[in-house]
C-alpha positions in Angstrom: 0.2 0.1 0.0 1.3 3.4 -1.4 -0.4 5.6 1.2 -0.3 4.4 4.7 -2.9 7.0 6.3 -5.8 6.3 3.4 -8.8 5.2 5.9 -7.9 8.7 7.4 -7.0 10.6 3.8 -10.5 8.7 2.6 -12.1 10.6 5.6 -10.8 13.7 5.8 -9.7 14.3 2.2 -11.6 17.3 0.3 -12.7 15.5 -2.2 -15.4 18.5 -3.0 -12.9 20.6 -3.8 -10.5 18.4 -6.1 -12.7 15.9 -7.8 -15.9 15.8 -9.8 -17.3 12.9 -7.5 -16.0 11.5 -4.3 -13.1 9.4 -4.7 -13.2 5.5 -4.1 -12.3 6.0 -0.5 -14.7 8.6 0.3 -17.5 6.2 -1.2 -15.9 3.1 0.7 -15.9 4.8 3.8 -18.7 2.9 5.4 -16.7 -0.5 4.7 -13.6 0.2 6.8 -12.3 -2.9 6.4 -10.9 -2.8 3.4 -8.8 0.3 4.0 -8.1 -0.3 7.9 -5.2 -3.0 7.5 -1.6 -2.4 6.1 0.1 -4.5 4.3 3.7 -5.0 6.6 6.5 -3.7 4.8 7.8 -7.2 4.8 5.6 -8.2 2.2 5.7 -8.5 -1.1 9.2 -6.1 -1.6 11.1 -8.4 -3.3 13.3 -7.2 -5.5 13.2 -3.8 -3.8 16.4 -2.1 -3.1 17.1 -2.7 0.3 19.6 0.6 2.2 21.2 -0.4 6.0 20.9 3.3 6.6 19.1 5.6 9.9 16.7 7.9 9.6 15.8 10.1 12.6 11.8 11.7 11.7 10.7 14.3 14.0 7.1 14.7 14.4 4.9 11.8 14.4 1.9 13.5 12.1 0.6 12.7 8.8 3.9 13.1 7.1 6.2 11.9 9.2 4.2 8.8 9.7 4.2 8.5 5.7 7.8 9.3 5.2 8.6 6.6 8.0 6.2 3.9 6.2 8.3 4.2 2.8 11.6 4.4 3.8 11.2 0.9 6.0 9.5 -0.8 3.3 13.4 0.0 1.7 14.7 -1.2 4.3 16.1 1.6 6.5 15.7 1.5 9.9 13.5 4.6 11.2 12.9 6.1 14.6 9.9 9.0 15.0 10.8 11.4 17.7 7.4 13.0 19.0 6.8 15.7 21.3 3.4 14.8 22.3 2.5 11.6 24.6 0.5 10.1 21.3 1.5 10.3 17.6 -1.3 12.0 14.9 -0.2 15.9 15.5 -3.2 17.8 13.8 -5.0 14.7 13.8 -5.2 14.3 17.2 -7.2 17.8 17.6 -10.1 16.6 14.6 -13.2 16.3 16.5 -14.8 12.5 16.5 -17.6 13.6 14.3 -15.2 14.3 11.3 -12.3 12.1 12.1 -12.9 8.1 14.8 -9.6 8.2 16.6 -9.9 4.2 16.7 -8.2 4.5 13.4 -5.1 6.4 14.5 -4.8 3.5 17.4 -5.0 1.3 14.6 -2.4 2.7 12.6 0.4 3.1 15.8 0.0 -0.6 16.2 0.3 -0.9 12.4 3.6 1.0 12.0 4.8 -0.2 15.3 4.4 -3.6 14.0 6.8 -3.1 11.1 9.5 -2.5 13.4 9.6 1.2 12.7 10.6 2.6 16.6 8.2 5.6 17.4 9.6 7.6 20.8 7.0 9.7 22.0 7.4 12.8 24.9 10.2 13.4 23.2 11.2 16.9 22.1 14.0 17.6 19.8 15.8 20.7 20.4 18.8 21.1 18.8 19.8 18.6 15.3 23.1 17.4 17.5 20.7 15.5 19.6 20.6 13.4 16.3 23.7 13.1 15.1 24.0 9.4 14.4 21.9 9.1 11.8 22.3 9.5 8.2 18.9 11.9 7.3 17.1 13.9 9.4 13.5 14.4 8.9 12.0 17.5 10.0 8.2 16.6 9.8 6.5 19.6 12.4 4.1 20.4 10.8 2.2 24.1 11.5 2.2 25.1 15.1 2.6 29.4 15.3 -0.4 30.5 14.6 -1.1 33.6 12.0 -2.1 36.8 13.6 -4.6 39.0 12.2 -2.3 42.1 13.2 -5.7 44.2 14.1 -6.6 45.5 17.9 -7.8 43.7 20.5 -6.3 40.4 19.0 -4.2 40.2 22.7 -7.3 40.2 24.6 -8.1 37.6 27.3 -11.7 36.5 25.2 -9.3 35.9 22.4 -8.3 31.8 21.4 -5.9 30.5 18.4 -7.5 27.6 16.3 -5.1 25.1 18.1 -5.5 25.9 21.1 -9.2 26.0 21.2 -9.2 22.6 19.6 -7.1 20.9 22.1 -9.3 22.7 25.4 -12.7 24.1 23.6 -14.8 26.2 25.8 -19.1 25.0 25.9 -21.9 27.4 26.6 -20.4 29.9 24.8 -21.4 32.5 21.7 -18.3 31.7 19.3 -17.1 33.8 16.8 -14.2 32.2 14.6 -12.7 33.9 12.3 -11.4 31.8 9.2 -12.4 29.7 6.2 -10.7 26.8 6.1 -11.5 23.1 8.0 -9.8 24.0 11.1 -12.9 26.8 11.5 -15.5 24.3 10.8 -13.6 22.1 13.2 -13.7 24.5 16.1 -17.3 25.3 15.2 -18.4 21.7 15.7 -17.6 22.1 19.7 -19.8 24.9 20.0 -23.3 25.1 18.3 -23.6 28.7 18.7 -20.7 29.7 16.7 -20.8 32.0 13.5 -17.5 31.5 11.3 -16.7 34.7 9.7 -14.6 34.5 6.3 -13.4 37.5 4.5 -14.1 36.3 1.2 -17.3 35.8 -1.0 -18.8 32.2 -0.4 -17.3 30.5 -3.5 -14.1 30.9 -2.3 -14.9 28.9 0.8 -12.2 26.6 1.6 -14.5 24.1 3.2 -17.5 21.8 2.6 -20.5 24.3 4.2 -22.2 21.9 6.6 -25.5 21.9 8.1 -26.0 23.4 11.5 -22.5 26.3 11.1 -23.7 29.4 10.4 -21.4 31.2 8.1 -21.5 34.7 7.1 -19.3 35.6 4.2 -17.5 38.9 3.1 -16.2 40.3 6.4 -13.0 41.6 7.3 -12.4 41.7 10.6 -11.3 45.3 12.0 -11.4 45.4 16.1 -11.8 42.8 18.4 -13.7 43.7 21.9 -14.4 42.2 25.2 -17.9 42.1 23.9 -17.5 40.8 20.3 -15.9 41.7 17.2 -16.2 45.0 14.5 -16.1 43.8 11.0 -16.3 45.7 7.7 -18.9 44.0 5.5 -20.0 45.8 1.9 -18.2 49.2 3.1 -20.3 49.0 6.0 -18.9 48.6 9.8 -20.6 45.8 11.6 -20.7 44.8 15.2 -21.3 40.9 16.2 -21.4 40.0 19.8 -19.8 37.0 21.3 -18.4 35.6 24.8 -15.5 34.3 22.7 -13.2 35.4 19.5 -11.3 32.1 18.0 -8.8 33.1 15.1 -8.1 30.1 12.8 -6.2 32.2 10.0 -3.8 29.4 9.4 -0.5 28.4 11.0 3.3 28.9 10.4 5.9 26.3 11.1 8.2 26.7 14.0 11.8 26.0 12.0 14.2 27.6 15.0 15.3 23.5 15.1 17.0 24.6 11.6 19.0 27.3 14.1 20.7 24.7 16.2 23.0 23.1 12.8 24.9 19.7 14.3 28.4 21.1 15.8 30.8 18.0 14.4 32.2 19.2 11.2 32.4 15.8 9.2 29.8 13.1 8.5 26.8 15.0 9.2 23.2 14.2 8.5 21.6 15.5 5.6 18.3 17.5 6.7 14.9 17.8 5.0 11.6 19.5 5.6 8.1 17.7 4.8 4.6 18.0 5.2 3.0 21.3 6.2 6.7 22.8 7.6 7.5 23.0 4.4 4.6 23.4 1.9 2.8 25.6 4.4 -0.7 24.7 6.4 -2.4 22.5 3.8 -4.8 19.4 3.7 -3.5 15.8 5.4 -3.4 14.2 1.6 -1.1 17.1 0.5 1.3 17.0 3.7 1.2 12.9 3.0 2.0 13.1 -0.8 4.9 16.0 0.1 6.1 12.8 2.6 6.4 10.3 0.0 7.8 12.5 -3.2 10.6 13.1 -0.4 10.8 9.6 1.1 11.0 8.3 -2.6 13.6 10.5 -3.6 15.9 9.3 -0.3 15.4 5.7 -1.3 16.1 6.4 -5.1 19.5 8.3 -3.9 21.0 5.4 -1.5 
């Protein structure tokens, strides 16, 4: 199998933006047993090039897992270093209504069974911590919130999307500023939410979901303790709320690249993949980027 996360991408892939018809994985998501099993890397690999080199992957999200899978299939010794207590990265923050977390548990079990080492609660601060490897792959995703740069953004009633998804606050009237999948994920935690998107409805980055209130062409001007002032069709509009969630995307924290290895000889090659490379995107884009890099490493070795 070329995509070890097929059951994940089959559920969260935005096929409605990419295809005229739902993809095969989407149509068959109710027959999950077809995709739940992951072939062992030792199966059907006869004739494939083997390489006895060591790979350290920093980050156990979709990109890191996809790269690890392919590299293990080609004989590399792979270790994943994940700073959280479990793998999955951004997948862990997707509401259960959109992604059943049992799939993450099953994938972790399958990956461990292949011989890929997974070290959780391991925060890698410096590349020098990983010097005894041939390749270092940075797959840390995007964790720094993209700020709006408007007055009131630092008020106590303001949260950024990833923080809100980790600790959603119930029973509040929430205004969510953004228009992507993350904004919708935030809205699913609270039925009294409004997603305010600066563009027109045809530019929406996600699928409209029943029960979620969208307002379009809403440009945020300033945040107050009791709500948000927007510009809408050249007029100022005030929307009251208890909490404001900013879901305007994230940026990668690549400070780890500033702490280069100190030895001058036999330095490992360093690669950046997934959202840390291409910016905040979809799970399938992160997986595709990771696969491309993994296959390149295989061909070069």
